[in-house]
C-alpha positions as CSV (number, residue, x, y, z in Angstrom):
1,M,9.9,45.1,166.8
2,T,10.2,41.3,167.1
3,R,7.2,39.5,168.5
4,E,8.0,37.3,171.5
5,P,7.4,33.6,171.1
6,T,4.2,32.3,172.7
7,R,3.9,29.1,174.7
8,T,2.9,26.4,172.3
9,L,1.7,22.9,172.8
10,V,2.4,20.4,170.1
11,L,0.9,16.9,169.6
12,W,2.9,14.6,167.4
13,L,2.1,11.1,166.1
14,P,5.4,9.5,164.8
15,D,5.5,7.8,161.4
16,W,2.1,9.2,160.6
17,P,2.0,8.0,156.9
18,V,2.6,4.4,158.1
19,L,-0.1,4.8,160.8
20,A,-2.6,6.3,158.3
21,Y,-2.1,3.5,155.9
22,R,-2.6,0.9,158.6
23,R,-5.8,2.7,159.7
24,E,-7.3,2.8,156.3
25,A,-6.1,-0.5,154.7
26,A,-8.8,-3.1,154.1
27,R,-6.4,-5.7,155.3
28,P,-3.7,-4.0,157.3
29,P,-0.4,-5.9,157.8
30,R,0.7,-7.2,161.2
31,A,1.9,-4.6,163.7
32,D,5.3,-6.2,163.7
33,A,5.6,-6.3,159.9
34,P,8.3,-4.0,158.4
35,L,6.6,-1.3,156.3
36,A,7.8,1.8,154.5
37,V,6.0,4.6,152.7
38,F,7.7,5.9,149.5
39,E,7.5,9.0,147.4
40,N,9.6,9.2,144.3
41,N,11.3,5.9,145.3
42,T,12.5,7.5,148.5
43,V,11.5,6.5,152.0
44,V,9.4,9.2,153.7
45,A,8.3,7.1,156.7
46,C,8.9,3.6,158.0
47,S,7.7,1.5,160.9
48,A,9.7,0.6,164.0
49,A,10.2,-3.0,162.6
50,A,11.7,-1.5,159.4
51,R,14.0,0.8,161.4
52,S,15.2,-2.1,163.4
53,Q,16.6,-3.6,160.2
54,G,18.3,-0.4,159.0
55,V,15.6,1.3,157.0
56,R,15.7,5.1,157.4
57,R,14.0,8.2,156.0
58,G,15.6,9.5,152.8
59,Q,16.9,6.0,151.6
60,R,16.4,5.0,148.1
61,R,14.0,2.1,147.6
62,R,16.5,-0.4,146.4
63,D,18.8,0.3,149.4
64,A,15.9,-0.1,151.8
65,Q,14.8,-3.4,150.2
66,A,18.4,-4.6,150.2
67,L,18.6,-4.0,154.0
68,C,15.1,-5.5,154.6
69,P,14.0,-8.0,151.8
70,S,10.6,-8.5,153.5
71,L,9.8,-4.8,153.5
72,I,6.2,-3.9,152.6
73,V,6.3,-1.1,150.1
74,V,3.5,1.5,150.2
75,A,3.0,4.4,147.9
76,G,2.7,7.8,149.6
77,D,-0.7,9.4,149.5
78,P,-0.9,13.0,151.0
79,V,-4.7,12.9,150.6
80,R,-4.9,9.7,152.7
81,D,-2.7,11.2,155.4
82,A,-4.8,14.3,155.6
83,R,-8.1,12.4,155.6
84,V,-7.2,10.0,158.4
85,F,-5.7,12.9,160.4
86,A,-8.9,15.0,160.3
87,P,-10.7,12.9,163.0
88,V,-7.7,13.2,165.2
89,V,-7.8,17.0,165.0
90,A,-11.5,17.0,165.6
91,L,-11.0,14.9,168.7
92,V,-8.4,17.3,170.0
93,E,-10.6,20.3,169.3
94,E,-13.3,18.9,171.5
95,H,-11.0,19.2,174.5
96,A,-8.7,22.0,173.5
97,P,-10.0,24.4,170.7
98,G,-7.8,26.5,168.5
99,V,-5.8,23.8,166.7
100,Q,-3.4,24.5,163.8
101,I,-2.5,21.6,161.5
102,V,1.2,21.9,160.9
103,R,1.1,18.8,158.6
104,P,-0.7,15.4,158.9
105,G,0.5,13.8,162.1
106,L,1.5,17.1,163.8
107,C,-0.7,19.8,165.2
108,A,-0.1,22.8,167.5
109,L,-2.2,25.0,169.8
110,R,-1.7,27.8,172.2
111,A,-0.7,26.3,175.6
112,R,-2.2,29.1,177.7
113,G,-5.9,28.0,177.6
114,P,-5.4,24.2,178.1
115,A,-2.8,24.9,180.9
116,R,-5.3,27.0,182.8
117,Y,-8.1,24.5,182.3
118,Y,-6.1,21.3,183.2
119,G,-3.9,22.8,185.9
120,G,-0.6,23.4,184.1
121,E,1.2,22.9,180.9
122,E,2.5,19.5,181.6
123,E,-0.8,18.2,182.9
124,A,-2.5,19.6,179.8
125,A,-0.1,17.8,177.5
126,R,-0.4,14.5,179.4
127,T,-4.2,14.8,179.3
128,L,-4.2,15.2,175.5
129,V,-1.8,12.3,175.2
130,R,-4.0,10.1,177.3
131,L,-6.9,11.1,175.2
132,L,-5.2,10.0,172.0
133,T,-3.9,6.8,173.6
134,A,-7.4,5.9,174.5
135,E,-8.4,6.2,170.9
136,G,-5.7,3.8,169.8
137,Y,-2.9,6.2,169.0
138,T,-0.6,4.5,171.5
139,D,2.6,6.3,170.4
140,A,1.3,9.9,170.8
141,R,3.9,12.5,171.9
142,A,3.4,16.0,173.3
143,S,5.6,19.0,174.2
144,V,5.3,22.6,175.3
145,A,7.9,25.3,174.4
146,D,8.3,28.8,173.1
147,G,7.0,28.6,169.6
148,V,6.0,25.8,167.2
149,F,9.6,25.1,166.0
150,T,11.0,24.5,169.4
151,A,8.0,22.6,170.6
152,E,8.2,20.3,167.6
153,R,11.9,19.6,168.2
154,A,11.1,18.9,171.9
155,A,8.4,16.4,170.8
156,R,10.9,14.6,168.6
157,V,13.3,13.9,171.5
158,T,10.6,12.3,173.7
159,R,10.6,8.6,174.4
160,A,7.8,6.1,174.4
161,D,8.0,5.7,178.2
162,E,8.1,9.5,178.7
163,P,6.0,11.0,175.9
164,V,5.8,14.5,177.3
165,R,8.6,17.2,177.3
166,V,8.2,20.7,178.6
167,V,10.9,23.3,177.8
168,P,10.6,26.1,180.4
169,G,10.0,29.6,179.1
170,G,13.1,31.5,178.0
171,Q,15.2,28.3,177.6
172,A,14.4,27.6,174.0
173,A,17.9,28.7,172.8
174,A,19.6,26.4,175.4
175,F,17.5,23.5,174.4
176,L,18.1,24.0,170.6
177,A,21.9,24.7,170.9
178,P,23.2,21.1,170.7
179,L,20.9,20.1,167.8
180,P,22.5,19.7,164.4
181,V,21.9,22.4,161.7
182,T,20.2,19.8,159.6
183,T,17.2,20.3,162.0
184,L,16.4,23.4,160.0
185,D,15.5,21.3,157.0
186,D,17.5,23.5,154.6
187,V,20.0,21.4,152.7
188,D,21.9,24.2,151.1
189,L,22.3,26.1,154.3
190,A,23.3,23.0,156.2
191,S,25.9,22.1,153.6
192,L,27.4,25.6,153.6
193,L,27.5,25.8,157.4
194,A,29.2,22.4,157.6
195,R,32.0,23.7,155.3
196,L,32.4,26.7,157.5
197,G,32.7,24.5,160.6
198,V,29.3,25.3,162.0
199,H,27.5,22.1,162.9
200,T,25.0,22.9,165.7
201,L,22.2,25.4,166.0
202,G,24.0,27.0,168.9
203,E,27.0,27.7,166.7
204,F,24.7,29.1,164.0
205,A,22.8,31.3,166.5
206,A,26.2,32.8,167.6
207,M,26.9,34.1,164.2
208,P,26.0,37.8,163.6
209,V,22.5,38.1,162.2
210,E,23.7,40.9,159.8
211,R,26.2,38.6,158.2
212,V,23.6,35.8,157.9
213,R,21.1,38.2,156.2
214,E,23.8,39.4,153.8
215,R,24.5,35.8,152.6
216,F,21.1,34.2,152.8
217,A,18.7,37.1,152.7
218,E,15.5,37.1,154.8
219,R,15.2,33.3,154.6
220,G,18.6,32.9,156.4
221,A,17.6,35.6,159.0
222,R,14.4,33.6,159.7
223,L,16.3,30.4,160.2
224,H,18.8,32.2,162.4
225,A,16.0,33.4,164.6
226,L,14.6,29.8,164.9
227,A,18.0,28.5,165.9
228,S,18.2,31.2,168.5
229,G,14.8,30.2,170.0
230,R,13.0,33.2,168.7
231,D,10.0,31.8,166.8
232,S,7.8,34.8,166.1
233,Q,5.2,32.9,164.1
234,P,2.1,32.5,166.3
235,V,-0.2,29.5,166.3
236,Q,-2.9,30.1,163.6
237,P,-5.9,28.1,164.6
238,R,-7.9,26.6,161.8
239,T,-11.6,27.3,161.4
240,P,-13.2,23.8,161.9
241,P,-15.0,22.8,158.7
242,P,-18.7,22.2,158.8
243,E,-19.8,18.7,159.7
244,L,-20.9,17.2,156.3
245,R,-20.7,13.5,157.1
246,R,-24.1,11.8,157.6
247,E,-24.6,8.4,159.1
248,V,-27.7,6.3,159.3
249,A,-28.0,3.2,161.5
250,F,-30.5,0.5,160.9
251,E,-31.9,-1.5,163.8
252,P,-32.5,-4.3,163.1
253,P,-30.1,-4.6,160.1
254,L,-31.8,-4.4,156.7
255,E,-31.2,-6.9,153.8
256,L,-33.3,-5.4,151.0
257,A,-31.6,-2.7,148.9
258,D,-34.9,-0.8,148.4
259,Q,-35.4,-0.6,152.2
260,I,-31.8,0.8,152.6
261,A,-32.3,3.2,149.8
262,F,-35.5,4.5,151.3
263,G,-33.9,4.9,154.7
264,M,-31.1,7.0,153.1
265,R,-33.4,9.4,151.4
266,V,-33.7,11.9,154.2
267,A,-30.0,11.7,155.1
268,A,-29.1,12.3,151.4
269,E,-31.3,15.4,151.3
270,E,-29.8,16.8,154.5
271,F,-26.3,16.1,153.1
272,I,-27.0,18.1,149.9
273,A,-28.7,20.9,151.9
274,R,-25.6,21.3,154.2
275,L,-23.4,21.5,151.2
276,G,-25.7,24.1,149.6
277,A,-25.6,26.2,152.8
278,Q,-21.8,26.4,152.3
279,N,-22.2,27.2,148.6
280,L,-20.6,23.9,147.8
281,V,-21.4,20.9,145.7
282,C,-20.0,17.4,146.0
283,T,-18.2,15.9,143.0
284,E,-16.7,12.8,144.7
285,L,-18.7,10.9,147.3
286,R,-17.4,8.4,149.8
287,V,-19.9,5.7,150.8
288,V,-19.2,3.3,153.7
289,L,-21.5,0.3,154.3
290,S,-21.2,-1.5,157.7
291,G,-22.5,-5.0,158.6
292,E,-23.8,-6.3,161.9
293,R,-20.7,-8.6,162.2
294,G,-18.1,-6.0,161.3
295,E,-18.4,-6.4,157.5
296,R,-17.4,-3.2,155.7
297,S,-17.6,-1.9,152.1
298,E,-16.0,1.5,151.3
299,R,-15.9,3.1,147.9
300,V,-15.5,6.6,146.3
301,W,-18.0,7.5,143.6
302,L,-17.5,10.2,141.0
303,H,-20.0,12.3,139.2
304,P,-19.6,14.1,135.8
305,G,-21.3,17.2,137.3
306,S,-22.3,17.3,140.9
307,F,-24.4,15.0,143.2
308,D,-28.0,15.6,144.1
309,A,-30.0,13.6,146.7
310,G,-31.2,11.1,144.1
311,A,-27.7,10.5,142.8
312,V,-26.5,9.9,146.3
313,V,-29.2,7.3,146.9
314,D,-28.4,5.7,143.6
315,R,-24.7,5.3,144.5
316,V,-25.7,3.6,147.8
317,R,-27.9,1.2,145.9
318,W,-25.3,0.4,143.3
319,Q,-22.6,-0.2,145.9
320,L,-25.0,-2.7,147.6
321,A,-25.5,-4.5,144.3
322,E,-21.8,-4.5,143.2
323,D,-19.7,-4.6,146.4
324,G,-22.2,-5.9,149.0
325,R,-23.0,-9.1,147.2
326,G,-21.5,-11.9,149.4
327,I,-20.1,-9.5,152.0
328,F,-23.0,-8.8,154.2
329,G,-24.3,-12.1,155.5
330,S,-26.3,-10.6,158.3
331,G,-27.7,-7.4,156.6
332,V,-26.5,-3.8,156.5
333,A,-26.4,-2.2,160.0
334,G,-25.3,1.3,158.9
335,V,-24.5,3.6,156.0
336,A,-22.2,6.7,156.1
337,I,-21.8,9.3,153.3
338,E,-19.2,12.1,153.2
339,P,-17.8,14.3,150.5
340,E,-14.4,13.2,149.1
341,A,-14.1,16.3,146.9
342,V,-16.2,19.5,146.8
343,D,-16.3,22.4,144.4
344,D,-17.8,25.9,144.4
345,A,-21.5,25.8,143.6
346,A,-21.0,28.8,141.2
347,H,-18.9,26.5,138.9
348,H,-22.0,24.2,138.5
349,A,-24.7,26.8,138.0
350,K,-27.0,26.2,135.0
351,G,-26.7,28.5,132.0
352,L,-28.9,31.6,131.8
353,F,-30.5,30.5,128.5
354,G,-31.0,26.9,129.4
355,A,-28.8,23.8,129.5
356,G,-26.2,23.2,126.8
357,P,-25.8,20.0,124.8
358,D,-23.4,18.5,127.3
359,E,-25.9,19.1,130.2
360,R,-28.7,17.5,128.2
361,V,-26.6,14.5,127.3
362,H,-25.6,14.1,131.0
363,H,-29.2,14.4,132.1
364,A,-30.4,11.8,129.7
365,L,-27.6,9.3,130.4
366,S,-27.9,9.8,134.2
367,R,-31.6,9.0,134.0
368,V,-31.0,5.8,132.0
369,Q,-28.2,4.8,134.4
370,A,-30.5,5.4,137.4
371,M,-33.1,3.1,135.9
372,L,-30.9,0.3,134.7
373,G,-27.9,0.4,137.0
374,H,-24.4,1.6,137.3
375,R,-22.8,-0.3,134.5
376,A,-25.7,0.1,132.1
377,V,-24.3,3.2,130.5
378,V,-20.6,3.1,129.7
379,T,-18.1,5.1,127.6
380,P,-15.1,3.7,125.8
381,V,-11.5,4.8,126.7
382,V,-8.1,3.6,125.7
383,G,-6.5,1.7,128.5
384,G,-3.1,0.0,129.1
385,G,-2.1,-3.4,127.8
386,R,-0.4,-5.2,124.9
387,W,-3.5,-6.6,123.2
388,L,-6.2,-4.5,121.5
389,A,-9.1,-6.1,123.4
390,E,-7.4,-5.2,126.7
391,R,-6.9,-1.6,125.6
392,Q,-10.6,-1.1,124.9
393,V,-11.9,-0.2,128.4
394,L,-15.6,0.5,129.0
395,V,-16.0,2.9,131.9
396,P,-19.4,3.5,133.6
397,W,-20.8,6.9,133.0
398,G,-19.5,9.3,135.7
399,D,-16.4,7.3,136.7
400,R,-13.0,8.7,136.1
401,A,-11.3,7.1,133.2
402,V,-7.7,5.8,133.8
403,T,-6.1,6.1,130.4
404,A,-2.8,4.7,129.2
405,K,-1.1,8.0,129.8
406,D,-2.0,7.9,133.4
407,R,-0.3,4.5,133.9
408,S,3.3,4.3,135.1
409,H,3.7,0.9,133.3
410,P,5.3,1.4,129.9
411,W,3.8,-1.8,128.4
412,P,6.7,-2.8,126.2
413,G,5.5,-4.6,123.1
414,S,2.2,-2.7,122.9
415,L,1.0,-1.5,119.6
416,P,1.9,2.2,118.9
417,D,-0.6,4.7,117.4
418,P,-2.5,4.8,115.2
419,L,-4.6,1.9,116.4
420,P,-7.0,-0.1,114.2
421,A,-10.4,1.5,114.0
422,T,-12.1,-2.0,114.1
423,V,-11.2,-4.2,117.0
424,Y,-12.6,-7.7,117.3
425,P,-13.5,-8.6,120.9
426,E,-12.4,-12.1,120.1
427,P,-9.6,-12.3,117.5
428,R,-11.0,-14.0,114.3
429,L,-9.4,-17.1,113.1
430,V,-7.7,-16.6,109.6
431,E,-5.3,-18.4,107.4
432,V,-2.1,-17.0,105.9
433,T,-0.3,-19.0,103.2
434,D,2.6,-18.6,100.9
435,I,2.4,-18.6,97.1
436,A,2.4,-22.4,97.0
437,G,-0.5,-22.6,99.4
438,A,1.6,-23.8,102.5
439,S,0.8,-22.2,105.8
440,V,3.3,-19.5,106.8
441,T,5.0,-20.1,110.2
442,V,7.5,-18.2,112.4
443,G,10.6,-19.9,113.5
444,E,12.6,-19.8,116.7
445,R,14.7,-16.7,115.6
446,D,11.5,-14.9,114.4
447,A,12.3,-16.0,110.8
448,L,9.4,-16.7,108.4
449,S,9.1,-20.0,106.6
450,A,8.0,-18.1,103.5
451,P,6.7,-14.6,102.6
452,P,3.0,-14.2,103.2
453,A,1.0,-14.3,99.9
454,I,-2.6,-15.2,100.6
455,L,-5.0,-14.1,103.4
456,D,-8.1,-16.2,103.9
457,A,-10.5,-14.4,106.3
458,G,-13.8,-16.2,106.7
459,G,-13.7,-17.9,103.3
460,R,-12.7,-14.8,101.5
461,R,-9.3,-15.2,99.9
462,M,-7.3,-12.1,99.2
463,R,-3.8,-11.6,97.8
464,I,-1.4,-9.8,100.1
465,H,-0.1,-6.7,98.5
466,A,2.3,-5.6,101.3
467,W,3.2,-6.8,104.8
468,A,5.4,-5.8,107.8
469,G,6.6,-7.8,110.8
470,P,7.0,-9.9,112.7
471,W,7.0,-8.0,116.0
472,P,7.3,-10.5,118.9
473,I,5.2,-10.2,122.1
474,S,6.3,-12.1,125.2
475,E,4.3,-12.1,128.4
476,R,4.8,-13.8,131.8
477,G,7.7,-15.9,130.8
478,W,8.1,-17.0,134.4
479,D,4.6,-18.4,134.7
480,P,4.1,-21.8,132.9
481,L,0.3,-21.5,133.0
482,R,-0.2,-17.9,131.8
483,R,2.8,-17.2,129.7
484,R,2.2,-16.1,126.1
485,R,4.5,-15.7,123.1
486,A,3.1,-14.4,119.8
487,H,4.1,-12.4,116.7
488,R,2.3,-9.4,115.1
489,F,2.0,-8.6,111.4
490,Q,0.5,-5.7,109.5
491,V,-0.9,-6.8,106.2
492,V,-2.4,-4.9,103.2
493,D,-4.5,-6.8,100.7
494,V,-4.9,-6.0,97.0
495,D,-8.2,-4.1,97.7
496,G,-6.4,-1.7,100.0
497,G,-7.7,-3.2,103.3
498,A,-5.2,-3.1,106.1
499,W,-5.2,-5.9,108.8
500,L,-3.5,-6.5,112.1
501,L,-2.7,-10.2,112.4
502,V,-1.3,-12.3,115.2
503,V,0.3,-15.7,114.9
504,E,0.4,-17.7,118.2
505,E,1.2,-21.4,118.5
506,G,0.9,-21.8,114.8
507,E,-2.6,-20.2,114.5
508,W,-3.2,-16.9,112.7
509,R,-5.9,-14.6,114.0
510,A,-7.0,-11.1,113.0
511,E,-7.0,-8.6,116.0
512,G,-8.4,-5.7,114.0
513,R,-8.7,-3.7,110.8
514,Y,-7.4,-0.3,109.8
515,D,-10.7,1.0,108.3
């Protein structure tokens, strides 16, 4: 037996990825600036200013920028969208419990309870819209209809001057009938129906359900029911997560890091205790520092294992030292901590027979770091870049290392593996001469003046047994102040030592050695 659709109230915030970016950006662009959010070089959301210049969802990036050269390009971030939407859902739950997050920017709840409390479906919807508008979400929309699907479609046809739409009970099919089949968000089905001459949901709903099931299986039957206004999926309210965020306000504002750290001790212990009550541990911590005059410092800290109260206080102190210097002219008025990522506590339990070598190393390094500071203990990783000194990246213990493989930039001209074992922080000045003792130079067409024969490194003269190159490196050719052009060589001396040399503006330097 098919379950009858229930009356559903939907709240929709248009262009949510754009709004989420504006809400979280340190320096948000102007409200009238054209902005678009991209995933896989495709527009997934854009601002009203961008739409006025022809930018639309689904466009390729180059097409969107051709229509709007001043378009601000923002990378899509589902985590950011969900994080910024969480306070919105919590706000709605305070006035109408039982909220289901359909996706960031769209939530649904059963209309019966709010309608009884606020005196009708339309009044309940308008009350929630006014609530969101008062919090700064000025373009909030709401609708009430039979089922989540119909209610969402009704919200999308609202206008800014009339943000509420109520579809009377039993009229879902009539409301959906004129909408295009692309509304079902199934490209294959919409393409096939278009070839069959079926262009609207009403025409699709008129098709026999048996035939639809034969051709598209249960997925097609489900879409056929949606097009007919029979949305049998009930609202599935979420269980509100425990409140783990902790905030501490200082009155008057404090200026000394030790005072702030002392004031955070109790809050940090309560924060860890609340996580423990849920059998969770925090592996990524968000710390927000607020100044009396509106100054703000926000940062996410990582941990190789999991945070304890002492580690939380250390991160607050380090952020004050690194990010707060020069920002807070009037002292720190408040500190907020919340988990950015959590994990099951069972995954971080200590071994039955004591800590292993990795845990002992972590404990020792963490203690040194706590005493000397965040950047006192670092680990080397291979980063991106063309020069060896750039690719040697020292990452503070506990921070996530961004390696070259994680970077989307291909770094043309960078040295391939294997890399030299010895890398000089500052390339050493050397001299390369030919058999007659004249300095070897590289001409305009990358041609050598003579084959390299002698390498003089710090007064030690060595005959060159073999060499390869030159390999040109060109950087920032458009910038007259920072542009660089050099040539690399690999050289093997008669003793078997292998060198990586660079000649730039007539000077030879050793970048490293293949030990």
